DOSE-808481 format. One record per residue: x, y, z of N, C-alpha, C in turn; residue number from 1; residue in three letters. Coordinates in pm, 1 decimal. Example, Ala and Ser with C-alpha at 12.3 -4.5 7.8 and 13.67 -1.06 7.14 Angstrom:
{{1319.0, -569.0, 780.0}, {1230.0, -450.0, 780.0}, {1320.0, -330.0, 780.0}, 1, "Ala"}
{{1285.0, -225.0, 708.0}, {1367.0, -106.0, 714.0}, {1290.0, 3.0, 787.0}, 2, "Ser"}
END
This chain:
{{-613.7, -185.8, -2195.4}, {-576.4, -159.0, -2055.7}, {-652.1, -39.6, -1999.5}, 1, "Unk"}
{{-678.5, -42.9, -1872.9}, {-740.8, 70.2, -1806.3}, {-667.1, 94.7, -1675.5}, 2, "Unk"}
{{-681.1, 215.2, -1623.4}, {-615.4, 251.9, -1498.8}, {-715.3, 325.8, -1412.0}, 3, "Unk"}
{{-724.5, 284.1, -1289.1}, {-807.7, 353.3, -1191.1}, {-722.0, 379.6, -1068.2}, 4, "Unk"}
{{-720.9, 501.3, -1022.0}, {-653.5, 536.8, -897.6}, {-762.4, 574.5, -798.6}, 5, "Unk"}
{{-773.9, 499.9, -692.0}, {-877.1, 524.2, -592.4}, {-809.3, 547.3, -458.0}, 6, "Unk"}
{{-816.2, 667.9, -408.2}, {-752.0, 703.7, -281.7}, {-859.4, 718.3, -174.2}, 7, "Unk"}
{{-866.3, 621.0, -86.6}, {-961.3, 627.2, 24.9}, {-911.4, 724.9, 129.8}, 8, "Unk"}
{{-1003.5, 791.4, 196.7}, {-969.0, 877.6, 308.3}, {-948.8, 794.8, 435.3}, 9, "Unk"}
{{-1022.0, 687.7, 447.2}, {-1008.9, 602.0, 566.2}, {-878.2, 524.1, 556.9}, 10, "Unk"}
{{-805.6, 502.3, 654.3}, {-827.0, 534.8, 794.5}, {-744.3, 658.2, 829.4}, 11, "Unk"}
{{-805.7, 769.9, 816.1}, {-740.2, 899.0, 829.8}, {-839.8, 994.3, 893.4}, 12, "Unk"}
{{-791.7, 1102.4, 945.5}, {-884.4, 1202.2, 998.1}, {-959.0, 1266.0, 881.2}, 13, "Unk"}
{{-1080.4, 1309.0, 896.9}, {-1156.9, 1311.1, 1021.1}, {-1201.4, 1170.6, 1062.9}, 14, "Unk"}
{{-1206.8, 1150.0, 1191.5}, {-1244.4, 1020.8, 1246.9}, {-1396.1, 1007.8, 1242.0}, 15, "Unk"}
{{-1443.7, 930.4, 1146.2}, {-1588.2, 914.7, 1127.0}, {-1618.8, 769.2, 1094.6}, 16, "Unk"}
{{-1721.0, 715.9, 1158.1}, {-1764.3, 579.2, 1132.2}, {-1913.6, 569.1, 1155.7}, 17, "Unk"}
{{-1976.1, 472.6, 1091.2}, {-2119.7, 452.0, 1110.8}, {-2143.8, 380.4, 1242.8}, 18, "Unk"}
{{-2263.0, 397.4, 1295.3}, {-2299.8, 328.8, 1419.8}, {-2293.5, 177.7, 1401.7}, 19, "Unk"}
{{-2334.3, 128.7, 1285.2}, {-2331.2, -16.1, 1260.0}, {-2188.2, -69.8, 1264.1}, 20, "Unk"}
{{-2095.1, 2.5, 1206.6}, {-1955.7, -42.2, 1209.9}, {-1896.8, -29.9, 1350.7}, 21, "Unk"}
{{-1928.4, 76.1, 1421.5}, {-1881.1, 92.0, 1559.3}, {-1930.2, -22.6, 1647.5}, 22, "Unk"}
{{-2051.4, -68.9, 1622.1}, {-2110.3, -176.3, 1702.3}, {-2034.5, -308.2, 1686.1}, 23, "Unk"}
{{-1956.1, -321.4, 1582.9}, {-1878.6, -443.9, 1560.5}, {-1759.6, -456.4, 1655.8}, 24, "Unk"}
{{-1731.4, -350.2, 1731.3}, {-1614.4, -348.8, 1819.0}, {-1654.3, -307.0, 1961.0}, 25, "Unk"}
{{-1735.1, -388.1, 2027.4}, {-1786.1, -350.1, 2160.0}, {-1679.1, -343.0, 2268.1}, 26, "Unk"}
{{-1564.9, -408.1, 2247.8}, {-1459.7, -408.4, 2350.6}, {-1361.0, -292.8, 2336.1}, 27, "Unk"}
{{-1376.2, -211.1, 2232.3}, {-1286.8, -97.1, 2212.4}, {-1356.8, 31.5, 2251.1}, 28, "Unk"}
{{-1276.4, 135.2, 2277.3}, {-1332.1, 264.7, 2317.4}, {-1260.9, 377.4, 2243.3}, 29, "Unk"}
{{-1325.7, 493.4, 2239.3}, {-1265.5, 614.4, 2184.9}, {-1220.0, 599.7, 2040.6}, 30, "Unk"}
{{-1108.9, 668.5, 2009.8}, {-1058.8, 666.7, 1872.3}, {-1012.7, 528.4, 1827.6}, 31, "Unk"}
{{-972.8, 442.7, 1923.0}, {-933.3, 306.6, 1884.5}, {-1053.0, 233.0, 1824.2}, 32, "Unk"}
{{-1169.1, 255.1, 1879.1}, {-1292.3, 194.8, 1827.3}, {-1326.5, 253.1, 1690.7}, 33, "Unk"}
{{-1310.8, 383.8, 1678.5}, {-1342.8, 450.0, 1551.4}, {-1246.6, 404.7, 1441.4}, 34, "Unk"}
{{-1117.1, 395.6, 1470.6}, {-1021.6, 353.0, 1367.5}, {-1047.7, 208.5, 1327.0}, 35, "Unk"}
{{-1089.6, 123.8, 1420.2}, {-1123.9, -14.4, 1386.4}, {-1245.5, -17.6, 1294.4}, 36, "Unk"}
{{-1346.6, 63.3, 1325.0}, {-1466.8, 68.7, 1241.2}, {-1434.8, 125.4, 1102.8}, 37, "Unk"}
{{-1347.2, 224.1, 1097.2}, {-1307.2, 279.9, 967.4}, {-1229.7, 176.9, 885.8}, 38, "Unk"}
{{-1148.2, 95.4, 953.1}, {-1073.6, -10.0, 884.1}, {-1170.3, -114.2, 829.0}, 39, "Unk"}
{{-1272.2, -148.0, 904.1}, {-1375.3, -240.1, 856.8}, {-1443.2, -184.9, 732.0}, 40, "Unk"}
{{-1477.8, -56.8, 733.4}, {-1541.9, 5.2, 616.8}, {-1448.7, 6.3, 496.1}, 41, "Unk"}
{{-1320.9, 32.2, 519.3}, {-1222.3, 29.4, 411.6}, {-1212.3, -110.8, 352.3}, 42, "Unk"}
{{-1205.5, -210.8, 437.2}, {-1198.1, -349.9, 391.8}, {-1321.8, -386.1, 308.7}, 43, "Unk"}
{{-1436.6, -345.3, 355.0}, {-1562.2, -373.6, 283.5}, {-1562.1, -306.2, 145.9}, 44, "Unk"}
{{-1515.6, -182.0, 139.5}, {-1511.6, -109.6, 11.6}, {-1414.6, -175.9, -86.0}, 45, "Unk"}
{{-1301.2, -222.4, -35.4}, {-1205.9, -294.0, -122.7}, {-1270.2, -421.6, -175.2}, 46, "Unk"}
{{-1346.1, -490.0, -90.0}, {-1416.1, -610.8, -132.7}, {-1516.6, -583.4, -242.9}, 47, "Unk"}
{{-1585.0, -470.7, -235.9}, {-1680.9, -433.4, -341.1}, {-1608.5, -419.6, -475.1}, 48, "Unk"}
{{-1492.4, -357.1, -472.6}, {-1414.4, -339.0, -596.0}, {-1369.8, -473.5, -651.8}, 49, "Unk"}
{{-1313.4, -558.8, -566.9}, {-1267.9, -690.3, -613.0}, {-1384.2, -774.6, -663.9}, 50, "Unk"}
{{-1498.8, -767.5, -596.5}, {-1617.2, -841.7, -642.3}, {-1663.8, -792.1, -778.6}, 51, "Unk"}
{{-1657.8, -660.9, -800.9}, {-1700.4, -604.5, -929.4}, {-1607.1, -648.5, -1041.8}, 52, "Unk"}
{{-1476.4, -648.8, -1015.0}, {-1381.4, -697.8, -1114.8}, {-1411.5, -843.1, -1151.0}, 53, "Unk"}
{{-1443.8, -922.7, -1050.2}, {-1479.2, -1063.6, -1073.1}, {-1606.4, -1073.1, -1156.5}, 54, "Unk"}
{{-1709.2, -996.8, -1121.6}, {-1836.6, -1000.4, -1193.9}, {-1820.7, -958.6, -1339.9}, 55, "Unk"}
{{-1728.8, -867.4, -1365.6}, {-1704.6, -820.6, -1502.4}, {-1608.1, -910.7, -1579.6}, 56, "Unk"}
{{-1556.9, -1013.7, -1514.8}, {-1462.4, -1103.8, -1579.9}, {-1324.1, -1043.2, -1597.2}, 57, "Unk"}
{{-1290.8, -944.8, -1515.0}, {-1163.5, -873.8, -1527.4}, {-1063.2, -910.0, -1417.6}, 58, "Unk"}
{{-1104.2, -985.8, -1319.8}, {-1020.5, -1007.6, -1201.4}, {-888.4, -1076.5, -1232.6}, 59, "Unk"}
{{-889.1, -1177.0, -1319.6}, {-767.5, -1254.4, -1343.7}, {-658.7, -1174.6, -1413.5}, 60, "Unk"}
{{-697.6, -1078.3, -1494.6}, {-597.6, -1001.8, -1569.7}, {-598.5, -854.6, -1531.0}, 61, "Unk"}
{{-620.0, -827.2, -1403.6}, {-615.0, -689.4, -1353.5}, {-518.0, -682.6, -1237.0}, 62, "Unk"}
{{-424.2, -591.6, -1245.6}, {-330.0, -566.7, -1137.1}, {-396.5, -472.5, -1037.2}, 63, "Unk"}
{{-410.0, -519.1, -914.0}, {-467.3, -438.6, -806.4}, {-358.9, -419.7, -701.3}, 64, "Unk"}
{{-339.9, -296.6, -657.5}, {-240.2, -264.1, -555.9}, {-310.5, -196.9, -438.6}, 65, "Unk"}
{{-277.1, -241.2, -319.1}, {-325.0, -176.6, -197.7}, {-202.8, -132.5, -118.8}, 66, "Unk"}
{{-193.5, -4.3, -91.0}, {-81.9, 47.7, -11.9}, {-122.7, 181.1, 49.4}, 67, "Unk"}
{{-33.4, 239.9, 125.6}, {-54.9, 376.0, 174.1}, {77.8, 449.6, 177.3}, 68, "Unk"}
{{75.0, 574.1, 219.2}, {192.0, 659.9, 202.6}, {281.5, 670.8, 324.5}, 69, "Unk"}
{{234.8, 630.3, 442.1}, {317.4, 642.6, 562.0}, {252.6, 565.7, 675.6}, 70, "Unk"}
{{327.3, 548.7, 782.9}, {272.6, 483.6, 900.9}, {167.7, 570.0, 967.7}, 71, "Unk"}
{{96.9, 510.4, 1060.9}, {-12.3, 580.2, 1127.9}, {33.7, 679.9, 1231.9}, 72, "Unk"}
{{-43.8, 787.5, 1249.5}, {-15.8, 886.9, 1353.8}, {-79.2, 842.6, 1485.1}, 73, "Unk"}
{{-11.6, 758.3, 1559.6}, {-71.2, 694.7, 1676.8}, {-125.4, 793.6, 1778.9}, 74, "Unk"}
{{-71.1, 914.6, 1781.8}, {-118.0, 1015.4, 1877.1}, {-247.2, 1083.8, 1831.5}, 75, "Unk"}
{{-283.9, 1071.7, 1706.5}, {-400.8, 1142.8, 1654.3}, {-522.3, 1053.0, 1635.2}, 76, "Unk"}
{{-500.8, 931.8, 1586.1}, {-617.6, 850.2, 1554.7}, {-613.4, 711.7, 1618.1}, 77, "Unk"}
{{-524.8, 692.0, 1712.9}, {-515.3, 565.1, 1785.6}, {-473.8, 449.4, 1696.1}, 78, "Unk"}
{{-411.6, 478.2, 1582.9}, {-361.3, 370.4, 1498.5}, {-242.4, 305.0, 1567.9}, 79, "Unk"}
{{-205.0, 188.3, 1519.7}, {-93.4, 116.3, 1578.7}, {2.2, 73.0, 1468.4}, 80, "Unk"}
{{128.5, 101.6, 1485.2}, {230.8, 58.3, 1390.8}, {306.5, -62.5, 1445.5}, 81, "Unk"}
{{256.1, -121.5, 1552.9}, {320.2, -234.9, 1617.7}, {343.5, -347.8, 1517.3}, 82, "Unk"}
{{457.5, -410.9, 1516.7}, {565.9, -405.0, 1614.4}, {674.5, -303.7, 1578.4}, 83, "Unk"}
{{646.3, -216.6, 1483.6}, {746.8, -119.9, 1439.1}, {747.8, 1.9, 1530.1}, 84, "Unk"}
{{865.6, 64.0, 1547.8}, {874.3, 186.1, 1627.6}, {856.5, 306.3, 1535.2}, 85, "Unk"}
{{808.3, 414.5, 1591.0}, {789.4, 536.5, 1513.3}, {648.1, 550.9, 1460.8}, 86, "Unk"}
{{618.1, 672.0, 1415.7}, {484.1, 704.4, 1366.8}, {495.1, 784.8, 1237.6}, 87, "Unk"}
{{381.1, 822.7, 1186.0}, {376.1, 908.4, 1068.3}, {470.7, 1027.0, 1087.2}, 88, "Unk"}
{{536.7, 1064.8, 980.1}, {630.1, 1177.7, 977.1}, {763.5, 1148.7, 1043.4}, 89, "Unk"}
{{786.6, 1025.1, 1083.9}, {918.2, 990.9, 1136.4}, {989.6, 900.9, 1035.5}, 90, "Unk"}
{{1120.8, 894.3, 1047.0}, {1196.6, 806.6, 958.8}, {1223.6, 671.0, 1024.1}, 91, "Unk"}
{{1159.4, 643.9, 1134.6}, {1167.3, 511.4, 1194.9}, {1078.8, 416.3, 1114.7}, 92, "Unk"}
{{1096.1, 286.2, 1136.6}, {1023.2, 187.3, 1057.7}, {871.7, 208.8, 1062.2}, 93, "Unk"}
{{817.6, 250.0, 1176.0}, {674.4, 273.1, 1187.0}, {625.1, 391.7, 1106.1}, 94, "Unk"}
{{715.7, 473.2, 1057.2}, {677.6, 588.0, 975.3}, {695.8, 565.2, 826.9}, 95, "Unk"}
{{782.6, 469.0, 789.5}, {811.8, 451.0, 645.8}, {771.8, 314.2, 591.0}, 96, "Unk"}
{{754.9, 214.7, 677.1}, {709.0, 84.3, 628.6}, {558.1, 82.0, 629.9}, 97, "Unk"}
{{499.7, 36.7, 520.7}, {354.1, 37.1, 508.4}, {306.0, -93.6, 445.8}, 98, "Unk"}
{{178.2, -124.8, 462.0}, {122.9, -240.1, 392.0}, {136.3, -219.7, 241.2}, 99, "Unk"}
{{166.9, -325.8, 171.6}, {180.1, -317.5, 26.0}, {139.6, -453.3, -29.6}, 100, "Unk"}
{{25.1, -458.6, -92.3}, {-28.7, -583.6, -145.0}, {-54.0, -566.0, -294.4}, 101, "Unk"}
{{-8.3, -662.5, -371.0}, {-34.3, -663.1, -514.9}, {-106.5, -792.9, -549.1}, 102, "Unk"}
{{-204.8, -782.2, -637.1}, {-280.9, -898.7, -679.8}, {-297.4, -892.4, -830.8}, 103, "Unk"}
{{-249.4, -994.1, -899.0}, {-267.5, -1005.6, -1043.5}, {-260.1, -1155.0, -1074.8}, 104, "Unk"}
{{-372.8, -1224.2, -1064.5}, {-372.6, -1369.8, -1073.6}, {-301.9, -1428.1, -1196.4}, 105, "Unk"}
{{-307.3, -1362.5, -1309.1}, {-241.0, -1416.9, -1427.8}, {-90.3, -1391.2, -1430.2}, 106, "Unk"}
{{-39.1, -1305.2, -1341.4}, {101.9, -1267.1, -1347.8}, {179.9, -1284.9, -1217.2}, 107, "Unk"}
{{110.9, -1281.4, -1103.4}, {178.5, -1290.1, -973.6}, {121.2, -1408.7, -896.9}, 108, "Unk"}
{{209.1, -1494.7, -848.1}, {166.7, -1613.3, -774.1}, {91.7, -1572.8, -647.4}, 109, "Unk"}
{{-25.1, -1632.5, -626.4}, {-107.1, -1602.9, -509.1}, {-34.4, -1640.2, -380.9}, 110, "Unk"}
{{-57.4, -1562.2, -276.5}, {-2.2, -1585.3, -142.3}, {150.3, -1582.9, -136.7}, 111, "Unk"}
{{213.9, -1526.5, -237.0}, {359.8, -1515.5, -233.3}, {398.8, -1391.2, -153.3}, 112, "Unk"}
{{519.2, -1394.4, -99.9}, {570.9, -1282.7, -20.0}, {702.9, -1239.2, -82.4}, 113, "Unk"}
{{716.5, -1110.3, -105.2}, {841.8, -1055.5, -156.6}, {914.6, -990.8, -39.3}, 114, "Unk"}
{{1036.1, -1032.1, -14.1}, {1104.5, -992.1, 108.7}, {1195.6, -870.3, 96.3}, 115, "Unk"}
{{1221.5, -821.1, -23.4}, {1311.2, -707.0, -37.8}, {1231.8, -576.1, -37.6}, 116, "Unk"}
{{1287.9, -470.9, 21.5}, {1218.8, -341.9, 24.2}, {1195.7, -285.4, -116.0}, 117, "Unk"}
{{1081.8, -224.2, -130.7}, {1045.0, -155.1, -254.3}, {995.0, -16.6, -216.5}, 118, "Unk"}
{{956.4, 60.3, -315.5}, {910.0, 197.0, -293.2}, {783.6, 221.8, -374.1}, 119, "Unk"}
{{699.2, 311.6, -325.6}, {583.2, 347.9, -406.9}, {625.9, 416.2, -536.4}, 120, "Unk"}
{{750.6, 463.1, -543.0}, {802.2, 517.5, -668.9}, {809.6, 408.4, -776.1}, 121, "Unk"}
{{806.4, 282.5, -734.1}, {809.6, 171.1, -828.0}, {674.7, 148.9, -896.3}, 122, "Unk"}
{{570.1, 211.0, -846.3}, {437.7, 188.2, -904.2}, {427.3, 239.6, -1047.5}, 123, "Unk"}
{{477.5, 359.3, -1074.6}, {465.5, 414.2, -1210.6}, {528.5, 321.6, -1314.5}, 124, "Unk"}
{{655.7, 284.8, -1301.5}, {711.8, 196.8, -1404.7}, {643.7, 60.1, -1410.4}, 125, "Unk"}
{{598.9, 10.0, -1296.8}, {528.3, -117.8, -1296.0}, {397.2, -107.0, -1372.0}, 126, "Unk"}
{{322.6, -0.3, -1348.8}, {195.4, 18.9, -1418.6}, {216.2, 40.7, -1568.3}, 127, "Unk"}
{{318.1, 117.1, -1603.3}, {346.2, 141.6, -1745.8}, {375.2, 9.0, -1816.0}, 128, "Unk"}
{{460.7, -72.8, -1757.2}, {494.8, -202.3, -1817.1}, {373.7, -295.7, -1819.0}, 129, "Unk"}
{{295.1, -295.6, -1711.8}, {176.7, -381.4, -1706.3}, {76.9, -344.7, -1815.5}, 130, "Unk"}
{{71.1, -217.6, -1849.5}, {-19.9, -170.8, -1953.1}, {36.0, -183.8, -2093.6}, 131, "Unk"}
{{153.9, -243.5, -2108.0}, {211.9, -264.4, -2240.7}, {307.2, -156.0, -2284.7}, 132, "Unk"}
{{337.0, -60.3, -2197.8}, {428.8, 47.6, -2233.0}, {572.7, 11.9, -2201.2}, 133, "Unk"}
{{661.1, 106.7, -2224.6}, {803.6, 89.2, -2199.3}, {848.2, 195.0, -2099.4}, 134, "Unk"}
{{867.7, 154.0, -1974.5}, {906.6, 248.3, -1868.7}, {1043.7, 309.0, -1893.8}, 135, "Unk"}
{{1126.8, 244.5, -1975.3}, {1260.3, 297.8, -2004.0}, {1254.0, 428.1, -2083.4}, 136, "Unk"}
{{1140.1, 460.7, -2139.5}, {1126.3, 584.9, -2216.2}, {1091.0, 704.4, -2127.4}, 137, "Unk"}
{{1068.9, 680.1, -1998.1}, {1033.6, 788.1, -1905.7}, {1161.5, 848.6, -1849.0}, 138, "Unk"}
{{1179.1, 977.4, -1869.1}, {1299.1, 1045.9, -1820.8}, {1295.9, 1065.2, -1670.1}, 139, "Unk"}
{{1412.0, 1059.4, -1606.9}, {1431.5, 1090.0, -1464.6}, {1345.7, 1002.1, -1373.1}, 140, "Unk"}
{{1332.4, 877.3, -1408.9}, {1251.5, 784.2, -1331.9}, {1332.3, 727.7, -1215.0}, 141, "Unk"}
{{1277.4, 734.4, -1094.7}, {1346.2, 681.7, -977.5}, {1304.2, 538.6, -945.0}, 142, "Unk"}
{{1186.1, 497.8, -984.0}, {1136.3, 365.1, -952.3}, {1176.1, 261.9, -1056.0}, 143, "Unk"}
{{1146.5, 136.1, -1025.1}, {1173.6, 25.6, -1116.7}, {1046.3, -55.1, -1137.0}, 144, "Unk"}
{{1038.9, -124.9, -1249.7}, {929.7, -216.6, -1276.4}, {945.4, -336.1, -1182.6}, 145, "Unk"}
{{848.9, -359.4, -1097.0}, {857.7, -466.3, -998.5}, {825.9, -604.8, -1054.7}, 146, "Unk"}
{{757.3, -611.8, -1167.2}, {710.0, -741.2, -1216.4}, {819.6, -845.3, -1234.1}, 147, "Unk"}
{{935.0, -813.6, -1293.6}, {1037.7, -917.3, -1306.5}, {1087.7, -969.8, -1172.2}, 148, "Unk"}
{{1086.1, -887.1, -1070.1}, {1128.4, -928.8, -936.8}, {1021.4, -1018.3, -872.5}, 149, "Unk"}
{{896.6, -977.7, -885.4}, {787.9, -1053.3, -824.3}, {765.9, -1187.2, -893.3}, 150, "Unk"}
{{798.4, -1193.8, -1021.1}, {779.5, -1316.9, -1097.1}, {902.8, -1407.1, -1093.6}, 151, "Unk"}
{{1009.4, -1364.2, -1024.9}, {1128.9, -1445.4, -1010.4}, {1224.4, -1439.7, -1127.9}, 152, "Unk"}
{{1202.1, -1347.5, -1222.0}, {1291.4, -1334.0, -1337.2}, {1416.7, -1253.6, -1304.3}, 153, "Unk"}
{{1410.3, -1170.8, -1200.9}, {1526.2, -1097.4, -1150.8}, {1539.0, -1132.8, -1003.4}, 154, "Unk"}
{{1655.2, -1181.8, -964.3}, {1673.1, -1228.2, -827.6}, {1740.3, -1126.1, -736.7}, 155, "Unk"}
{{1809.8, -1027.0, -795.3}, {1874.0, -925.9, -711.3}, {1768.0, -831.8, -653.8}, 156, "Unk"}
{{1810.7, -748.4, -562.6}, {1719.8, -649.6, -503.1}, {1688.3, -540.0, -604.9}, 157, "Unk"}
{{1567.6, -488.8, -603.2}, {1536.5, -380.0, -695.3}, {1605.8, -248.7, -658.3}, 158, "Unk"}
{{1643.8, -232.0, -531.4}, {1708.4, -109.0, -484.5}, {1824.5, -145.0, -392.4}, 159, "Unk"}
{{1936.9, -77.7, -410.5}, {2048.4, -92.6, -317.0}, {2038.9, 10.5, -204.7}, 160, "Unk"}
{{1975.5, 124.0, -232.9}, {1958.9, 230.2, -134.4}, {1818.9, 290.2, -149.1}, 161, "Unk"}
{{1762.7, 325.7, -36.6}, {1636.7, 399.3, -35.4}, {1656.1, 522.1, 52.1}, 162, "Unk"}
{{1590.2, 631.5, 16.6}, {1607.9, 759.6, 84.2}, {1472.2, 816.6, 126.2}, 163, "Unk"}
{{1468.6, 879.3, 242.9}, {1351.0, 951.3, 287.9}, {1398.4, 1083.8, 347.0}, 164, "Unk"}
{{1320.7, 1190.3, 323.8}, {1355.1, 1320.6, 380.6}, {1227.9, 1396.1, 412.3}, 165, "Unk"}
{{1226.3, 1457.3, 527.7}, {1117.2, 1547.3, 566.5}, {1179.5, 1660.3, 645.5}, 166, "Unk"}
{{1159.2, 1779.7, 596.8}, {1217.7, 1897.7, 659.9}, {1369.7, 1878.5, 671.8}, 167, "Unk"}
{{1424.3, 1886.3, 794.0}, {1569.3, 1872.6, 810.3}, {1611.6, 1730.8, 846.6}, 168, "Unk"}
{{1514.2, 1640.2, 859.4}, {1545.8, 1501.6, 894.1}, {1552.4, 1416.9, 767.8}, 169, "Unk"}
{{1649.7, 1326.8, 764.8}, {1662.9, 1238.5, 649.3}, {1720.7, 1104.5, 693.3}, 170, "Unk"}
{{1697.2, 1004.9, 611.8}, {1751.2, 872.3, 639.7}, {1786.4, 805.3, 506.7}, 171, "Unk"}
{{1892.6, 726.9, 510.3}, {1933.5, 646.4, 396.8}, {1934.8, 502.5, 444.5}, 172, "Unk"}
{{1872.4, 416.7, 369.9}, {1875.9, 273.8, 401.9}, {1956.6, 205.7, 293.5}, 173, "Unk"}
{{2072.1, 154.5, 333.0}, {2156.2, 80.3, 241.0}, {2124.0, -66.2, 258.8}, 174, "Unk"}
{{2080.1, -129.2, 152.4}, {2028.7, -265.8, 162.7}, {2134.4, -368.6, 132.8}, 175, "Unk"}
END
């Protein structure tokens, strides 16, 4: 097993894009155009990684996760959290719901959708189990191994409650 953590800066400030990528969005202006071009560059970079895994014969048995840590700051970089309300640093859906894609052809059914809320705290135990370890040996673990849920072996929700806190603001989601 191997583990790679790759944290892209895009689509985040500083707002920077190549002229070639900007040219792909002639109908957009300002930061909206730049964020679109940065998203294109991010998509292209992810494709390079997936293509390399395929070329090395590793794609079918490699767990790949794409996610981020919070919703977009619509006032800073022209990102859009539509149709969700709220932005980065808020406890509204637009601040806490994020894209979360998992791909592992030998273990997770392609094009499947998991409808129950999860947390990025679930990544550690999921990765430990995927690598052949035992997440139950990790003390004070808040996350759960997602694989049994994604594979249909556990039908209940992985979490009954989720919590978010920033400064003096907090929210509890009882599921």
